[in-house]
C-alpha positions as CSV (number, residue, x, y, z in Angstrom):
1,X,-130.1,-71.2,-157.7
2,X,-127.2,-69.5,-158.1
3,X,-124.1,-70.0,-155.3
4,X,-123.4,-67.1,-151.8
5,X,-121.1,-64.8,-152.7
6,X,-118.5,-64.3,-149.9
7,X,-116.3,-61.7,-148.9
8,X,-113.6,-62.2,-146.5
9,X,-112.4,-58.9,-144.7
10,X,-109.6,-60.1,-142.3
11,X,-106.5,-58.4,-141.7
12,X,-104.8,-61.8,-140.9
13,X,-103.4,-63.5,-144.2
14,X,-103.6,-67.4,-142.5
15,X,-107.4,-66.7,-141.4
16,X,-108.2,-65.7,-144.9
17,X,-106.4,-68.5,-146.6
18,X,-108.1,-70.9,-144.3
19,X,-112.0,-69.6,-143.9
20,X,-111.5,-69.3,-147.8
21,X,-110.6,-72.5,-148.3
22,X,-113.5,-74.0,-145.5
23,X,-115.8,-71.6,-148.0
24,X,-115.1,-72.7,-151.2
25,X,-115.2,-76.6,-150.0
26,X,-119.2,-76.0,-149.2
27,X,-121.7,-76.5,-151.4
28,X,-123.3,-73.4,-153.0
29,X,-120.9,-70.8,-151.5
30,X,-118.3,-69.4,-153.4
31,X,-115.4,-66.5,-152.3
32,X,-115.4,-63.5,-154.3
33,X,-112.9,-61.6,-152.5
34,X,-110.5,-61.7,-149.7
35,X,-108.9,-58.8,-148.5
36,X,-106.9,-57.6,-145.7
37,X,-109.1,-54.1,-144.5
38,X,-112.3,-52.5,-145.0
39,X,-110.6,-49.8,-147.2
40,X,-109.8,-52.3,-149.8
41,X,-113.1,-54.1,-149.5
42,X,-115.1,-50.8,-150.2
43,X,-112.8,-50.2,-153.6
44,X,-113.6,-54.0,-154.3
45,X,-117.4,-53.9,-153.3
46,X,-118.1,-50.8,-156.0
47,X,-117.1,-53.3,-158.8
48,X,-119.2,-56.0,-157.4
49,X,-121.1,-56.3,-154.3
50,X,-121.1,-59.6,-152.4
51,X,-124.5,-61.6,-150.7
52,X,-122.3,-61.9,-147.6
53,X,-119.5,-60.7,-146.0
54,X,-117.3,-62.1,-143.0
55,X,-116.0,-59.4,-141.4
56,X,-113.1,-59.5,-138.3
57,X,-114.3,-56.9,-135.8
58,X,-110.9,-56.3,-134.7
59,X,-108.8,-54.7,-137.5
60,X,-106.4,-51.6,-137.7
61,X,-107.0,-49.0,-140.3
62,X,-110.7,-48.5,-140.4
63,X,-112.4,-51.0,-137.8
64,X,-114.8,-53.4,-138.5
65,X,-117.8,-51.9,-136.7
66,X,-116.9,-48.2,-138.4
67,X,-116.7,-50.4,-141.7
68,X,-120.3,-52.3,-140.9
69,X,-121.8,-49.2,-140.0
70,X,-120.6,-47.6,-143.2
71,X,-122.3,-51.0,-145.3
72,X,-125.5,-50.9,-143.3
73,X,-126.1,-47.4,-143.9
74,X,-125.7,-47.5,-147.6
75,X,-126.2,-51.2,-148.8
76,X,-127.6,-53.2,-146.3
77,X,-125.9,-57.0,-146.6
78,X,-126.0,-59.8,-144.4
79,X,-122.4,-59.6,-142.3
80,X,-120.9,-62.3,-140.3
81,X,-118.5,-61.5,-137.6
82,X,-115.7,-63.0,-136.2
83,X,-114.3,-61.8,-132.8
84,X,-111.8,-63.1,-130.6
85,X,-113.2,-64.7,-127.7
86,X,-112.3,-61.9,-125.1
87,X,-114.0,-59.5,-122.8
88,X,-113.0,-56.7,-125.1
89,X,-114.1,-58.9,-128.3
90,X,-117.6,-59.5,-126.7
91,X,-117.9,-56.0,-126.4
92,X,-116.9,-55.0,-129.8
93,X,-119.5,-58.0,-130.8
94,X,-122.1,-56.0,-128.8
95,X,-121.8,-53.3,-130.7
96,X,-121.5,-55.4,-134.1
97,X,-125.0,-56.9,-133.8
98,X,-126.4,-53.9,-132.3
99,X,-125.2,-52.1,-136.0
100,X,-126.7,-55.0,-137.9
101,X,-124.3,-57.9,-138.3
102,X,-126.3,-61.2,-138.4
103,X,-124.3,-63.4,-136.7
104,X,-120.8,-64.0,-134.3
105,X,-118.6,-66.6,-135.0
106,X,-115.5,-66.9,-132.7
107,X,-111.7,-67.3,-133.3
108,X,-109.2,-68.0,-131.0
109,X,-105.5,-66.2,-130.7
110,X,-103.4,-69.4,-130.7
111,X,-103.4,-72.5,-132.8
112,X,-106.1,-70.6,-135.3
113,X,-106.0,-73.8,-138.4
114,X,-107.1,-76.2,-136.2
115,X,-110.0,-74.5,-134.6
116,X,-111.1,-73.1,-137.4
117,X,-111.3,-76.4,-138.6
118,X,-113.2,-77.8,-136.1
119,X,-115.7,-74.8,-136.5
120,X,-116.1,-75.2,-140.0
121,X,-119.9,-76.1,-139.6
122,X,-120.6,-73.2,-137.4
123,X,-118.9,-70.7,-139.6
124,X,-120.8,-72.4,-143.0
125,X,-124.4,-72.5,-141.1
126,X,-123.7,-69.2,-140.3
127,X,-122.9,-68.0,-144.1
128,X,-125.8,-69.5,-145.3
129,X,-128.1,-68.2,-142.4
130,X,-126.7,-64.8,-143.1
131,X,-127.4,-65.4,-147.1
132,X,-131.5,-65.9,-146.0
133,X,-131.3,-63.6,-143.8
134,X,-134.9,-61.5,-144.6
135,X,-133.6,-62.3,-148.6
136,X,-135.6,-65.4,-148.5
137,X,-133.7,-67.2,-150.8
138,X,-132.5,-69.7,-148.7
139,X,-135.5,-71.7,-148.3
140,X,-135.0,-74.8,-150.7
141,X,-131.4,-75.4,-150.0
142,X,-130.7,-78.6,-148.3
143,X,-129.2,-77.9,-144.8
144,X,-125.6,-79.1,-143.8
145,X,-125.4,-82.3,-143.1
146,X,-124.4,-82.5,-139.0
147,X,-121.2,-83.2,-137.9
148,X,-122.3,-84.6,-134.8
149,X,-125.0,-87.0,-133.6
150,X,-127.5,-84.8,-133.2
151,X,-129.3,-85.2,-129.5
152,X,-132.5,-84.2,-128.3
153,X,-133.6,-82.7,-124.6
154,X,-133.3,-86.5,-123.3
155,X,-129.7,-85.7,-123.6
156,X,-129.6,-83.4,-120.3
157,X,-133.5,-84.3,-119.1
158,X,-135.2,-87.6,-119.2
159,X,-138.6,-87.4,-120.5
160,X,-141.9,-86.6,-118.1
161,X,-143.1,-89.3,-115.7
162,X,-146.3,-87.7,-116.0
163,X,-146.7,-86.5,-112.2
164,X,-148.8,-83.3,-112.3
165,X,-147.2,-80.0,-110.5
166,X,-148.6,-78.4,-107.6
167,X,-150.5,-75.5,-108.2
168,X,-149.2,-72.1,-107.7
169,X,-149.9,-68.7,-109.5
170,X,-146.6,-67.3,-110.7
171,X,-146.1,-67.1,-114.5
172,X,-142.8,-67.5,-116.3
173,X,-142.2,-67.1,-120.0
174,X,-139.7,-68.5,-121.8
175,X,-138.5,-67.7,-124.9
176,X,-136.2,-68.8,-127.9
177,X,-134.3,-67.8,-130.2
178,X,-131.1,-67.9,-132.7
179,X,-130.0,-65.7,-135.5
180,X,-131.3,-62.7,-135.7
181,X,-132.4,-62.9,-132.2
182,X,-130.1,-60.7,-130.5
183,X,-131.7,-57.3,-132.1
184,X,-135.6,-59.2,-131.7
185,X,-134.7,-59.8,-128.0
186,X,-133.8,-56.1,-127.6
187,X,-137.0,-54.7,-129.8
188,X,-139.0,-57.2,-127.2
189,X,-137.4,-56.7,-123.7
190,X,-137.4,-52.3,-124.7
191,X,-140.9,-52.6,-125.0
192,X,-141.8,-54.4,-121.4
193,X,-142.4,-52.1,-118.6
194,X,-140.5,-52.9,-115.3
195,X,-143.5,-55.0,-113.6
196,X,-143.5,-57.8,-115.9
197,X,-143.6,-61.5,-115.8
198,X,-140.3,-63.1,-114.8
199,X,-138.6,-64.7,-117.9
200,X,-136.0,-67.2,-118.8
201,X,-134.0,-66.6,-122.5
202,X,-131.8,-69.1,-124.5
203,X,-130.4,-67.0,-127.2
204,X,-127.8,-69.1,-129.5
205,X,-124.4,-67.7,-128.7
206,X,-120.8,-68.4,-127.8
207,X,-119.8,-68.1,-124.2
208,X,-118.5,-65.1,-122.6
209,X,-121.1,-63.0,-125.1
210,X,-123.9,-63.9,-123.3
211,X,-122.4,-61.4,-120.5
212,X,-121.7,-58.5,-122.4
213,X,-125.7,-59.2,-124.0
214,X,-127.2,-59.9,-120.7
215,X,-124.9,-56.3,-119.7
216,X,-126.2,-54.4,-122.8
217,X,-129.9,-55.1,-122.6
218,X,-130.0,-54.1,-118.6
219,X,-128.4,-50.7,-119.7
220,X,-131.6,-50.0,-122.1
221,X,-134.5,-51.4,-120.4
222,X,-137.0,-51.0,-117.8
223,X,-136.6,-54.6,-116.4
224,X,-133.8,-56.2,-115.0
225,X,-131.2,-58.4,-117.6
226,X,-128.8,-60.8,-116.5
227,X,-126.9,-64.0,-117.6
228,X,-128.4,-66.7,-115.4
229,X,-126.1,-68.1,-112.6
230,X,-126.7,-71.5,-111.0
231,X,-130.0,-71.1,-108.6
232,X,-131.0,-67.8,-109.6
233,X,-134.5,-67.0,-108.8
234,X,-137.0,-66.3,-111.5
235,X,-138.3,-62.8,-110.3
236,X,-141.4,-60.6,-112.0
237,X,-139.3,-57.5,-113.6
238,X,-135.9,-59.2,-114.7
239,X,-135.0,-61.7,-117.8
240,X,-132.2,-64.7,-117.2
241,X,-130.3,-65.4,-120.2
242,X,-128.9,-68.7,-120.3
243,X,-124.9,-68.3,-120.3
244,X,-123.3,-69.5,-123.8
245,X,-121.8,-72.9,-123.4
246,X,-124.4,-74.5,-120.6
247,X,-128.0,-75.7,-120.4
248,X,-130.3,-73.5,-118.4
249,X,-133.3,-75.2,-117.0
250,X,-136.3,-73.9,-114.9
251,X,-136.8,-75.7,-111.9
252,X,-139.5,-75.4,-108.6
253,X,-139.0,-75.8,-105.1
254,X,-142.6,-75.0,-103.1
255,X,-144.1,-71.8,-104.8
256,X,-140.9,-69.9,-106.6
257,X,-139.5,-70.9,-109.9
258,X,-135.4,-71.2,-109.9
259,X,-133.0,-71.8,-112.4
260,X,-130.4,-74.6,-112.7
261,X,-127.5,-73.7,-115.0
262,X,-126.0,-77.0,-116.1
263,X,-123.0,-78.6,-118.5
264,X,-123.6,-81.3,-120.8
265,X,-123.5,-82.2,-124.9
266,X,-124.9,-80.1,-127.4
267,X,-128.2,-80.2,-127.8
268,X,-130.0,-80.1,-131.5
269,X,-126.1,-78.8,-132.1
270,X,-127.0,-75.7,-129.4
271,X,-125.7,-75.1,-126.1
272,X,-128.0,-73.7,-124.3
273,X,-130.3,-75.5,-126.2
274,X,-134.1,-73.9,-126.5
275,X,-135.6,-77.7,-126.4
276,X,-133.8,-78.1,-123.0
277,X,-135.5,-75.1,-121.3
278,X,-138.4,-75.4,-123.0
279,X,-139.0,-79.1,-122.0
280,X,-137.8,-78.2,-118.0
281,X,-140.8,-74.8,-118.1
282,X,-143.4,-77.6,-119.7
283,X,-142.5,-80.0,-116.7
284,X,-142.2,-77.7,-114.0
285,X,-144.6,-74.9,-115.1
286,X,-147.0,-76.4,-117.5
287,X,-150.2,-74.0,-117.8
288,X,-148.5,-71.1,-115.9
289,X,-145.9,-70.7,-118.3
290,X,-145.9,-68.7,-121.8
291,X,-143.5,-69.9,-125.0
292,X,-142.1,-67.7,-127.0
293,X,-140.1,-68.8,-130.6
294,X,-138.4,-66.5,-132.3
295,X,-135.9,-65.8,-135.3
296,X,-133.4,-68.6,-136.1
297,X,-131.9,-71.1,-138.3
298,X,-132.8,-74.9,-137.5
299,X,-135.4,-76.4,-135.8
300,X,-134.4,-76.1,-131.8
301,X,-137.0,-75.3,-129.7
302,X,-139.9,-76.9,-131.9
303,X,-140.1,-80.0,-129.9
304,X,-139.9,-78.3,-126.9
305,X,-142.6,-75.9,-127.4
306,X,-145.0,-78.9,-128.4
307,X,-144.6,-80.1,-124.9
308,X,-145.4,-76.9,-123.5
309,X,-148.4,-76.7,-125.4
310,X,-149.3,-80.3,-124.8
311,X,-149.0,-79.6,-120.7
312,X,-151.2,-76.4,-121.0
313,X,-149.0,-73.7,-121.7
314,X,-149.9,-70.8,-123.8
315,X,-147.2,-70.5,-126.8
316,X,-146.6,-68.4,-129.5
317,X,-144.3,-67.7,-132.6
318,X,-143.4,-64.8,-134.6
319,X,-144.1,-64.3,-137.8
320,X,-142.4,-64.8,-140.8
321,X,-142.2,-61.3,-142.3
322,X,-140.5,-59.9,-139.0
323,X,-138.0,-62.5,-138.8
324,X,-134.3,-62.3,-140.1
325,X,-134.4,-66.1,-140.8
326,X,-137.6,-67.9,-140.3
327,X,-136.4,-71.5,-139.3
328,X,-136.9,-72.1,-135.6
329,X,-140.8,-70.5,-135.6
330,X,-141.5,-72.2,-138.9
331,X,-140.7,-75.6,-137.8
332,X,-142.6,-75.0,-134.8
333,X,-145.6,-74.2,-136.6
334,X,-145.1,-77.4,-138.8
335,X,-145.5,-79.3,-135.7
336,X,-148.3,-77.7,-134.4
337,X,-146.8,-76.1,-131.4
338,X,-147.8,-72.7,-132.1
339,X,-151.2,-71.5,-131.1
340,X,-150.6,-68.1,-132.2
341,X,-148.2,-66.4,-134.5
342,X,-147.3,-62.6,-134.2
343,X,-145.2,-59.8,-135.5
344,X,-141.9,-58.7,-133.5
345,X,-143.5,-55.6,-132.3
346,X,-146.5,-57.5,-130.8
347,X,-144.9,-60.0,-128.7
348,X,-144.4,-58.0,-125.7
349,X,-147.8,-57.6,-125.4
350,X,-148.4,-61.4,-125.6
351,X,-145.5,-61.6,-122.6
352,X,-147.8,-59.0,-120.8
353,X,-151.1,-61.0,-120.5
354,X,-149.1,-63.3,-118.9
355,X,-149.9,-61.0,-116.2
356,X,-153.5,-60.4,-116.6
357,X,-154.2,-64.1,-116.5
358,X,-153.6,-63.7,-112.8
359,X,-157.2,-62.6,-112.2
360,X,-159.0,-64.9,-114.2
């Protein structure tokens, strides 16, 4: 199996040096070019085309987004974007995801070296996921060893005590996704009419980015989309997106649901974690819920989806052909957590059927 060839495009020499070092040190990845701007990158790419491009989106001469659109138009290639953790960075990143970027990694303005070393794992995972994006070359490569102890949902929410819940007719839909999920969620949510079941969503994403992502979706969807705040009610016609850097749990008081947004350790290397959301949904919505697991690398959500199924919920997994990375749904299928596998363009129908099931 040949190495993943990576091209780095960043106007900072320090960043190019650090990123090259980190990627070259990872098994099965080799940096073939590291250049200062897109115009140089275009020249180099004429000679040899990389498997993955790591791209700074905020650059002089030709901005990263213009370059990204050009690559996607001429020769679609997996692109991982680097962005600063700022409002402007978040906005630019939304444009980049809309233009076809596969993943985002963030970098601070200061103390770059230390930060990049701390998030080396995230960078390497993003590049591996990108290399496997729809090209399916990554199936049999061993996953990178986790750096932290991998916690499960117990860290945030202890296992159930088996008490049944009070009857309610309110329906709730829980969706979990990671790599490739920003485009996938847009496709699902834009297909839904204004009257849709209440939705709670975890998309793995850096903090500060989820607000911009929610706002972007809100502007193109008939349903209302917002970044969840602690105590927000789950209501028809609205999707709540877990804020980056926090876990989101479904709670219930009387007949209505609301979300709790909490701090806590990483679960399955993520915060928000799909497993934490799904477990909370299994617990307080049981058979009134639908769980949907979509494109993404890794296995976050598989255990939680199985808990939902066992609690009587319906469960759906996105099919391999329509996934950018068939990781999370594949793992959920392997564990017997998925009742029904459907292509991305039909997921909205499964969601709407939740409303129809009122009248049974």
